[in-house]
N, C-alpha and C positions, 0 to 999 in steps of 0.2 A: 232903394228897394230892399237891401239887406236889413236896414234899420226897421223897416215896416214888418218884415218877416220875423223879426225878433219879438214882436208883440205876440204873446201866446195864443190869442184868439184869432190871429190871421194865419191861415194855412198857406196862402200863396199871394204874392203881389207882383203885378206887372206894370212897368212904366214905359210909355212909348212917347217919343217926341214927334209932334206933328208940326212941320215947318209952316209958318215962320215963328209962331210964338205960343204954341199950345203943348201942354203935357197931358197925356191921357193916362189915368191911373185906374187899374182894375184890381180889385181886392176880392179874394175868395176867403170867406170867414169859415172857421171850424164850426161844425154843427155839433151841439151837445148831444150826447147819447145817454148819459146817466148823471145822477146827483151823487156826490161822495159824502159819506159819513152820516148825515141826518137830512131830513127833508128841507130844513132851513139853512143848510150849509152854504157858505159862500163859494164852494168849489164844485165844479162839474168836470166831466171828462168827455172827450170826443171818442169816436169809434176806435182810434188808434191808441187810446190810453193817455193822451196828452191832457194834463190838468189845466183847466180854464177857470177864470174868475167869472162868477155868475153875473155880476153887475156890468161886465163888459162883453157879454156874449149875445149872440143872436137869440132873440126871444122865440121860444118854441111853444106853440099852443099845445095843450094837453099836459099830461103828467109824465115826467121822465122816471124811469126805474131808479131805485135807490140801491147803491152798493155800499155795504158797511162791514164792520168787523175786521178792520185792517190789522196786520201784525206789525205795525210801525206807523210813523207819521205819514200824512199825505205829502207827497213831494211838492215843491214850489211850482206855481203856474209856469207852464211852458215845458216842463219835464214829463217824460213818459212814466206812467205808474205800472210797472211790470206785474204787480200782484193782482191787478184787476183785469188783465187781458182775456183770460178764459171767461170771466163773467160777461165782458163786453161781447165776446163772440157768441155766447148764448143769446144775448139781447139782439144782436144783429140777425142771427138766424130766425128768431121769433118774428122779426119784422119783415124779412124778405121771403121766407119759405114756410113758416108755420103760423099763419095768420090767426088760427083758432086760439093760440096761446099768447096771453099778454103777461109778461113778467113784470111784477111790481117791485120786488126787492130780492137782493141776493146777498147772502152772508158769505164772506170770503175768509173767515177766521181760521178755518182748518186748512192745512197745506195741501191735502190730497183731494178734497171734495168741497163742494159748494152746497149751501142750503138756500132754496129759493121759494118764493110764493108766486103762484101764477093764477090768473083768472082764465076760465075757459069760455070762449066766444063772448067776451066782454060782459059776462054776467057776474056782478059782484057777489052773488050768493053761491056761485059755482067756483070755488077756489080750492087750490091744492098746495100743500107744503111738500116740497120735494127735496130729497137728499141725493146728490148725484156726483159722479167723478168730475174732476176739473178738466180731464182730458177727453178728447174725441167728442166734442159737442154735437156734431151732426148726427151720429148714430144714437147718441143719448136723447136728442130731441125726438127722434123717431120712437124711441122707447117710451118717452113721456106721453106722446100722443096716443100710442097704442094702449098704455096703461089707463089713461083717462077714458078712452072709448070702451075698454073692457070693464071698468068700474060702472060706467053708464049701462052697458049691456046687461051686467049681472044685477044691477039695481042695489048695490051695496052702498053704505054710507061712509065709506073710507075716504079720508081727506089727506092722509099722509102716505106718500109714495117714496120708498127707499130703493134707489137704483145703484147704490154704492158697490154691490157685490156682483161680480161677473156672472152674466146669464141668469140673474135672479131679479125678480121684482117683488118687494115685500110691501104689503098694504097694511096700514095700521089705523086704528081709531085715533083721533087727535089727542085724547088723554094719555095714550100709551107713550107718546114721544116725550111728554113732560117738558115741552118747550126748551129742550136742550139739544139743538141740532148739531152742536160741536162734539158731543160725546158719541163715539161709535157704539153701535148696538151689537151685542154678541149674537152671532147667527144661531148658536145653540139655544140661547134663551128664547129667541124669536120663534124658532121651530117648536120648542116646547109649548109656548103660548098658543101657537096656531093649532097644535095637536089637541090641546086642552079644550078648545072651542068647538071641536067637531062633535 
């Protein structure tokens, strides 16, 4: 049993002897929750952050979210990857409590915040790039949903939502972010830009 549980893709194994001559083996496989690095990567992670080998995993229909931008190498299969745990918690919450939001990718390169792309209600044309704190995912998911509904209510064409600042939601046009989610934006510059548009 211990040897079977050393295989990274096996979460739990049970062996039971049934007399006179039968062994019953029950295996619980780890379920992949995300792809690590690139979409073609040989590595996946389960919900607890354990690194798995793609070619030995349970096949999941549909597309798994991508987590990328690591600040070091991916650990060996079977080891927990601490750096991705907050990203995995956001993914878990989107599946169990926030069904309107489908996370497609999360950049974990910054130590204090994440950058993610989400689709709203499975519509590929209705996407948002979101910058958010790594901590307190449940309250941040509420803020994401509130921000998207507010954008829809106002009818604005904003696709970038910045939630990194406490008690603030900053909306930007996609060209303003310049595809650099790892560089913090100065609040002063953002406020000046917003005042200039009024």
